[in-house]
C-alpha positions as CSV (number, residue, x, y, z in Angstrom):
1,M,93.9,135.8,143.5
2,S,96.0,132.7,144.4
3,V,98.3,131.2,141.9
4,E,97.3,127.7,140.6
5,Q,100.4,125.4,140.0
6,A,101.0,122.3,137.9
7,D,103.6,120.4,136.3
8,V,102.7,121.7,132.9
9,V,100.6,124.6,131.6
10,I,99.2,124.3,128.1
11,V,98.2,127.5,126.3
12,G,95.7,126.5,123.5
13,G,92.8,124.3,123.6
14,G,92.8,122.8,120.1
15,F,93.3,119.1,119.3
16,M,97.1,119.3,120.0
17,G,96.6,121.0,123.5
18,A,93.7,118.7,124.4
19,A,95.6,115.5,123.3
20,S,98.7,116.6,125.2
21,A,96.8,117.3,128.4
22,F,95.2,113.8,128.1
23,F,98.7,111.9,127.6
24,L,100.4,114.2,130.1
25,R,97.9,112.8,132.7
26,Q,98.4,109.2,131.4
27,R,102.0,109.9,132.5
28,G,101.1,111.2,135.8
29,R,101.8,114.9,135.3
30,S,99.6,117.5,136.7
31,V,98.2,119.6,133.9
32,I,96.5,123.0,133.3
33,L,94.9,123.6,130.0
34,L,94.0,127.2,129.0
35,E,91.7,128.0,126.1
36,R,90.9,131.7,125.0
37,D,87.6,130.8,123.7
38,Q,86.1,127.3,123.5
39,I,87.9,124.0,123.2
40,G,88.4,123.1,119.5
41,Q,86.8,126.3,118.1
42,Y,89.3,127.2,115.5
43,A,91.3,125.0,113.3
44,S,90.7,121.8,115.2
45,G,86.9,121.8,114.9
46,V,86.4,123.2,111.3
47,N,88.8,121.2,109.2
48,F,87.8,118.5,106.7
49,G,88.4,115.6,109.0
50,N,90.9,113.6,107.0
51,V,92.6,110.8,108.8
52,R,95.3,110.3,106.1
53,R,98.8,109.6,105.9
54,Q,99.5,109.4,102.3
55,G,100.6,112.5,100.6
56,R,102.4,113.9,103.8
57,H,106.0,114.7,103.9
58,L,108.0,111.6,104.1
59,G,109.8,112.8,107.2
60,Q,106.2,113.2,108.9
61,L,105.2,109.5,108.3
62,E,106.7,108.3,111.5
63,L,104.7,110.6,113.6
64,A,101.6,109.9,111.4
65,N,102.1,106.2,111.9
66,R,102.3,106.6,115.7
67,S,99.2,108.6,115.5
68,R,97.3,106.2,113.4
69,E,97.9,103.4,116.1
70,L,96.2,105.7,118.5
71,W,93.4,106.4,116.3
72,G,92.7,102.8,116.2
73,R,92.5,102.7,120.2
74,L,90.4,105.7,120.8
75,P,87.4,104.1,122.4
76,E,89.7,102.5,125.1
77,L,91.8,105.5,125.5
78,I,89.1,108.2,125.7
79,D,85.8,106.5,125.4
80,D,84.9,107.9,122.1
81,D,85.7,106.9,118.7
82,L,85.3,110.4,117.0
83,E,83.3,108.7,114.2
84,F,86.6,107.4,112.9
85,L,86.1,105.2,109.9
86,P,89.2,103.6,108.3
87,S,87.4,103.7,104.9
88,G,90.3,104.1,102.8
89,H,91.7,107.2,101.1
90,M,92.1,107.7,97.3
91,R,94.6,110.3,95.7
92,V,93.9,110.8,92.2
93,C,95.5,112.9,89.5
94,Y,94.3,114.4,86.1
95,D,97.9,115.0,84.7
96,A,99.7,111.8,83.5
97,A,102.9,113.4,84.5
98,H,102.0,113.1,88.0
99,V,101.7,109.2,88.0
100,A,105.5,108.9,88.4
101,E,105.3,110.9,91.5
102,L,102.4,108.8,93.0
103,E,104.5,105.7,92.2
104,A,107.6,107.1,93.7
105,Y,105.8,108.1,96.9
106,A,104.3,104.7,97.2
107,Q,107.6,103.0,96.9
108,A,109.5,105.2,99.3
109,P,110.7,103.3,102.5
110,E,109.1,105.6,104.8
111,A,105.7,104.8,103.3
112,R,105.9,101.0,103.4
113,E,103.3,100.9,106.4
114,L,100.7,102.7,104.4
115,D,100.4,99.8,102.0
116,L,99.8,102.0,99.0
117,Q,98.5,100.7,95.7
118,V,98.9,102.8,92.5
119,L,96.1,102.2,89.9
120,V,96.5,103.5,86.4
121,G,94.0,103.7,83.4
122,E,91.6,100.8,83.0
123,A,92.6,99.4,86.3
124,L,91.6,102.6,88.2
125,H,88.3,102.9,86.4
126,A,87.4,99.2,86.8
127,R,87.7,99.5,90.5
128,F,86.4,103.1,90.8
129,P,83.9,103.3,87.9
130,F,82.3,106.6,89.2
131,L,85.4,108.5,88.5
132,G,85.4,110.9,85.6
133,P,87.2,110.3,82.2
134,E,89.9,113.0,83.0
135,V,91.2,111.1,86.0
136,Q,94.5,109.2,84.9
137,A,95.6,107.5,88.0
138,G,95.1,107.0,91.7
139,S,97.0,106.0,94.9
140,Y,94.8,104.0,97.3
141,A,95.6,103.9,101.0
142,P,93.5,101.2,102.6
143,H,94.1,102.1,106.2
144,D,93.4,105.8,106.0
145,G,89.9,107.4,106.7
146,H,88.1,110.1,108.2
147,A,86.4,111.4,111.4
148,N,84.4,114.1,112.7
149,P,86.7,117.1,113.6
150,R,84.0,118.8,115.7
151,L,84.2,116.0,118.2
152,A,88.1,115.5,118.5
153,A,89.4,118.3,120.9
154,P,86.3,118.4,123.2
155,A,86.4,114.6,123.6
156,F,90.2,114.5,124.5
157,A,89.7,117.6,126.9
158,R,86.9,115.7,128.6
159,A,89.0,112.6,128.9
160,A,91.9,114.9,130.3
161,A,89.5,116.3,132.9
162,R,88.2,113.0,133.9
163,A,91.8,112.0,134.5
164,G,92.6,115.1,136.6
165,A,93.8,117.8,134.4
166,K,92.2,121.2,134.9
167,V,90.6,122.6,131.8
168,Y,89.7,126.3,131.6
169,E,87.7,127.9,128.6
170,R,87.3,131.6,128.2
171,T,90.7,132.3,129.7
172,E,92.8,134.4,127.7
173,V,96.4,134.7,128.6
174,R,97.7,138.4,129.1
175,E,101.3,137.9,129.9
176,V,103.9,135.0,130.3
177,Q,107.1,135.3,132.1
178,K,109.8,133.0,133.4
179,N,111.3,133.6,136.8
180,A,113.3,131.4,139.1
181,G,112.6,128.5,137.0
182,D,109.0,128.6,136.5
183,F,106.6,130.2,134.0
184,H,104.2,132.8,135.5
185,I,101.0,133.0,133.3
186,D,98.8,136.0,134.0
187,C,95.2,136.0,132.3
188,V,92.8,138.8,131.5
189,D,90.3,137.5,134.0
190,G,92.8,137.8,136.8
191,R,93.6,134.0,137.1
192,R,97.4,133.3,137.7
193,F,99.2,130.0,136.9
194,Q,102.5,128.8,137.5
195,A,104.5,125.7,136.1
196,P,108.1,124.7,135.3
197,N,107.0,123.6,131.8
198,L,104.9,125.5,129.2
199,L,103.6,124.0,126.1
200,I,102.3,126.4,123.4
201,T,99.7,124.9,121.2
202,A,97.9,128.1,120.3
203,G,97.7,127.5,116.6
204,A,97.4,130.9,114.5
205,W,98.3,132.9,117.7
206,A,101.3,130.8,118.8
207,D,103.9,132.9,116.9
208,K,102.9,135.9,119.2
209,L,104.2,133.8,122.2
210,S,107.1,132.2,120.7
211,A,108.2,135.7,119.5
212,Q,108.2,136.9,123.2
213,F,110.7,134.2,124.0
214,G,113.0,135.2,121.2
215,E,111.8,132.8,118.7
216,P,109.7,134.6,115.9
217,V,108.5,132.4,113.0
218,P,106.9,133.5,109.5
219,L,103.4,132.1,110.5
220,D,100.6,133.0,108.1
221,T,96.8,132.3,108.4
222,H,94.2,131.1,105.9
223,G,90.6,130.2,106.1
224,P,89.7,126.7,104.7
225,Q,86.6,126.6,102.4
226,M,84.3,123.8,103.4
227,S,80.7,122.8,102.4
228,V,78.3,120.0,103.0
229,T,75.5,118.6,100.9
230,E,72.2,117.4,101.8
231,P,72.0,113.7,102.8
232,V,71.9,111.1,99.8
233,P,72.2,107.3,99.9
234,Y,75.6,106.2,101.3
235,A,77.8,105.0,98.4
236,L,81.0,106.8,98.4
237,K,82.9,105.0,101.3
238,T,86.4,106.1,100.1
239,V,87.9,109.6,100.8
240,L,88.9,111.1,97.6
241,G,91.2,114.0,96.9
242,V,92.9,115.3,93.8
243,F,96.7,115.8,93.6
244,T,97.4,118.8,91.4
245,K,99.7,121.7,91.2
246,I,96.8,123.9,90.1
247,P,95.1,125.4,93.1
248,E,91.5,125.5,91.6
249,E,91.7,121.8,91.0
250,V,92.3,120.9,94.5
251,I,89.2,119.2,96.0
252,Y,88.7,116.5,98.5
253,F,85.4,115.0,99.7
254,R,84.2,112.3,102.0
255,Q,80.7,110.9,102.5
256,I,79.5,110.4,106.2
257,A,77.2,107.3,107.1
258,R,74.2,109.6,107.4
259,G,74.7,110.5,103.7
260,N,75.9,114.1,103.6
261,I,78.9,114.6,101.5
262,V,81.6,117.0,103.1
263,I,83.7,118.9,100.5
264,G,86.9,121.0,101.0
265,G,89.9,122.2,99.0
266,G,90.4,125.0,96.5
267,L,91.0,128.6,97.1
268,R,91.5,129.8,100.7
269,S,90.2,133.0,102.4
270,K,92.1,135.5,104.6
271,P,91.0,135.5,108.1
272,D,90.2,138.7,110.2
273,M,92.5,138.1,113.0
274,L,91.2,141.0,115.1
275,K,87.6,139.6,115.0
276,R,88.9,136.2,115.1
277,R,86.6,135.2,112.1
278,A,87.2,133.6,108.7
279,H,84.7,133.7,105.8
280,V,83.5,131.5,103.0
281,E,84.1,133.1,99.5
282,P,81.1,132.3,97.1
283,H,83.3,131.6,94.3
284,S,84.9,128.8,96.4
285,V,81.6,127.0,96.8
286,L,81.0,127.3,93.1
287,N,84.4,125.8,92.6
288,H,83.5,122.9,94.8
289,I,80.5,122.2,92.7
290,Q,82.3,122.4,89.4
291,Q,85.3,120.3,90.6
292,M,82.9,117.6,92.1
293,H,81.1,117.2,88.7
294,R,84.5,117.0,87.0
295,L,85.6,114.3,89.4
296,L,82.3,112.5,89.8
297,P,80.3,113.2,86.6
298,G,77.3,111.1,87.8
299,I,76.7,112.9,91.0
300,G,73.8,114.8,89.9
301,A,72.4,118.0,91.4
302,L,72.8,118.2,95.0
303,N,72.0,121.1,97.4
304,I,74.7,122.6,99.5
305,I,73.1,123.0,103.0
306,R,76.0,124.6,104.9
307,V,79.4,126.4,104.5
308,W,82.0,127.3,106.9
309,S,85.5,128.2,107.4
310,G,88.0,128.7,110.3
311,I,91.4,130.0,111.1
312,E,94.3,127.7,110.1
313,S,98.2,128.5,110.6
314,Y,100.7,127.9,107.9
315,L,104.4,128.0,107.7
316,P,106.6,128.4,104.5
317,D,107.8,124.9,104.3
318,S,104.3,123.5,105.1
319,L,105.7,121.6,108.1
320,P,104.7,122.1,111.7
321,I,106.8,123.2,114.8
322,I,107.0,120.4,117.1
323,G,109.5,120.3,119.9
324,P,111.4,122.1,122.7
325,S,112.4,125.8,122.5
326,S,115.8,126.6,121.4
327,Q,116.1,129.4,123.8
328,V,114.2,128.6,127.1
329,D,114.4,125.6,129.2
330,G,110.9,123.9,130.0
331,L,109.4,125.6,126.8
332,Y,107.7,123.5,124.2
333,Y,105.9,124.1,121.0
334,A,103.3,122.2,118.8
335,F,101.8,124.6,116.2
336,G,101.7,125.5,112.5
337,F,100.4,122.4,111.0
338,S,99.5,124.0,107.7
339,G,96.0,122.7,107.2
340,A,97.2,119.0,107.8
341,G,97.3,118.4,111.5
342,F,94.0,116.6,112.2
343,Q,95.4,113.2,111.6
344,L,98.5,113.8,113.6
345,G,96.5,115.1,116.9
346,P,96.8,111.9,119.0
347,G,100.4,111.3,117.9
348,V,101.5,114.8,118.8
349,G,99.8,114.8,122.2
350,D,101.7,111.5,123.0
351,V,105.0,112.6,121.6
352,M,104.7,116.0,123.6
353,A,103.7,114.1,126.8
354,E,106.7,111.7,126.3
355,L,109.1,114.6,125.5
356,I,108.0,116.8,128.4
357,S,108.0,113.9,130.9
358,T,111.3,112.1,129.8
359,G,113.3,114.8,127.9
360,S,113.3,112.7,124.7
361,T,110.9,111.0,122.4
362,T,111.2,107.7,120.5
363,T,109.6,109.3,117.3
364,R,111.7,111.4,115.0
365,I,110.6,115.0,115.1
366,A,113.9,116.7,114.0
367,D,112.5,118.2,111.0
368,F,110.0,120.2,112.9
369,D,112.5,122.0,115.0
370,I,111.7,125.7,115.6
371,K,115.6,126.6,115.1
372,R,114.9,126.1,111.3
373,F,113.4,129.5,111.3
374,A,116.3,131.2,113.1
375,T,118.0,134.1,111.3
376,S,121.1,131.9,110.8
377,H,119.1,129.4,108.9
378,P,117.7,131.0,105.9
379,L,114.4,129.7,104.5
380,R,116.0,128.5,101.2
381,S,118.0,125.8,103.0
382,Q,114.7,124.1,104.3
383,A,113.4,120.8,103.0
384,S,109.9,121.0,101.7
C-alpha cells in the first residue's frame, strides 16, 4: 500500500484534533487526521458542554479568552454554531468560607475579561430567587455559556475536510517511528502515512504514544457521570455549578432551549480501557437528584430519561499538556484536559496550528509544557 504524505499528521479525532486540523488548513498546511473509532466519540462528545472560563486555573485564562473569541465566530468559521448560547455561568457555594475565594478570583488581573460579579446573601437570592437557602454566594460570568458537545468535533472535522484535510475514521495507529526527519505512521488496516510533524491529541490514550518518544506522563482516566431530564418549560437560562471541596456536592446543570436539563458532576467511575467503555454508577444518578433538590428546592419531581459516561484523561495538577515535545523535533501534544477541555477546543486548535506553522504562539502556554513531568521535575514542585 502506498504512503500518504502531509505536512502534519494528527492522531486523535476529538475536539482538539479536529479543531487543529481545521486551523492548520486555514494556514495552508496539508493535514491528515486519524481517529481509531469515530470523530468525537470519547471525551469530546460526552462531556457536559460547559463553555466557561471562570473557575479555571488563572494561567489558563489567556488561552480560554482566545478560545472564547473563536466561539463567538463559529458560524462564519465552520458554518455551525454548535448550539452555543452565551447564557451566563453561575458558580455558587454553600460554605461562607469560600466567599473570599470567589472574590479573590474575580479580582485577579488574569480574570478581568470575564467581568465577574460576586453576589452574596440577599443580593444573590434577589437576583436568583430559585436557589436553595443553603447557597451563600455566587460568582456570575455574563459571557460564559454552554453548547452541544456531540456536535463539536464532527463539525470541525467536516469543516477541515471541506478545506482539504483528509479525515480517516476507524483507523487505528499500530506503530509510529521517526526516520530521516519524518514520522512514519503504520496503521492496523495497512494504511501508511508520513509527515515531518506529528500532533498527538489522543486523549486518554495519548500517554502511550508520548511514552514511546521518551516522555511518559502520569495520566489517569475517569468516567464522567451525566444525566438528562425530560423536557420542561425553559426557565433556567444560566448555567449553574457548585464550588465546593466535597466531591458529593459537586454538581452542575444547564437547561437547553428544548427544555431538557443536563446534569453532571459528583463521583466519577473508572473506565474499562481494554473495552473502551465507561459506565454510569446508579448512586451517582441518585446523588444528582439529591443535589439538584438541594440547589433548586422548587424543581419538583422530574424524570431522568437518559444517563451516560465517557472516557476522560486527567493529570495530577489538573492542567493539560499543550505544546512541543521536549525530546523530538516536529512532535507536538495537546491532551490531558482533566474534564475541562471543551471550552478550550477552538483555542487549542488555533494555538497548535500557529505553533506548528510558525514555531511559536502569541498565547502563553508555558504552564502546560510536558517537561513538568520529567523525572528531574518532581510533582511536588508543580503549580495547581
